[in-house]
C-alpha positions as CSV (number, residue, x, y, z in Angstrom):
1,X,-11.5,32.7,8.5
2,X,-12.6,31.4,5.1
3,X,-14.0,27.9,4.7
4,X,-12.0,25.3,2.8
5,X,-14.5,25.5,-0.2
6,X,-14.0,29.3,-0.4
7,X,-10.2,28.9,-0.4
8,X,-10.3,26.3,-3.1
9,X,-12.6,28.3,-5.3
10,X,-10.0,31.1,-5.3
11,X,-7.4,28.9,-6.8
12,X,-6.8,28.5,-10.5
13,X,-8.3,25.3,-12.1
14,X,-4.9,23.5,-12.2
15,X,-4.3,24.1,-8.5
16,X,-7.9,23.1,-7.7
17,X,-7.2,19.8,-9.4
18,X,-4.0,19.3,-7.4
19,X,-6.0,19.9,-4.2
20,X,-8.6,17.4,-5.3
21,X,-5.9,14.8,-6.0
22,X,-4.2,15.4,-2.7
23,X,-7.5,15.1,-0.8
24,X,-8.2,11.8,-2.6
25,X,-4.7,10.6,-1.7
26,X,-5.4,11.4,2.0
27,X,-8.7,9.6,1.9
28,X,-7.2,6.6,0.2
29,X,-4.1,6.3,2.5
30,X,-5.2,7.8,5.9
31,X,-9.0,7.5,6.2
32,X,-10.1,4.2,4.6
33,X,-9.7,1.2,6.9
34,X,-6.7,-1.0,6.3
35,X,-7.2,-4.6,5.0
36,X,-8.2,-7.0,7.7
37,X,-7.0,-10.0,5.9
38,X,-3.7,-11.3,4.7
39,X,-2.6,-10.9,1.1
40,X,-1.9,-14.2,-0.7
41,X,-0.1,-12.8,-3.7
42,X,3.1,-14.5,-2.5
43,X,1.6,-18.0,-2.6
44,X,3.7,-20.4,-4.7
45,X,6.7,-18.0,-4.8
46,X,9.1,-20.7,-3.5
47,X,7.6,-23.6,-5.4
48,X,10.9,-24.2,-7.3
49,X,12.6,-25.2,-4.0
50,X,9.9,-27.7,-3.0
51,X,12.1,-30.8,-3.7
52,X,15.3,-29.3,-2.1
53,X,14.0,-28.2,1.3
54,X,11.5,-29.2,4.0
55,X,8.9,-26.6,4.9
56,X,10.9,-25.7,8.0
57,X,14.1,-25.3,6.1
58,X,12.3,-23.3,3.5
59,X,10.9,-20.9,6.1
60,X,14.5,-20.4,7.5
61,X,15.9,-19.8,4.0
62,X,13.1,-17.3,3.2
63,X,14.0,-15.4,6.3
64,X,17.7,-15.4,5.3
65,X,16.8,-14.2,1.7
66,X,14.6,-11.4,3.1
67,X,17.4,-10.3,5.4
68,X,15.4,-10.8,8.7
């Protein structure tokens, strides 16, 4: 059985590039550890409703809007 390197070397350059990109995709999505912290990019997203709702009401509304 041929090694992975030998198989890749037999491919035309365009397909070698596709294999490289797919391998990079696998490393990025399957191998690297997931984030161990929460993202905060949502912070302030409901600021416009600050005067209309209490924080508890706003939590409930956010769940309704998300469909949970």
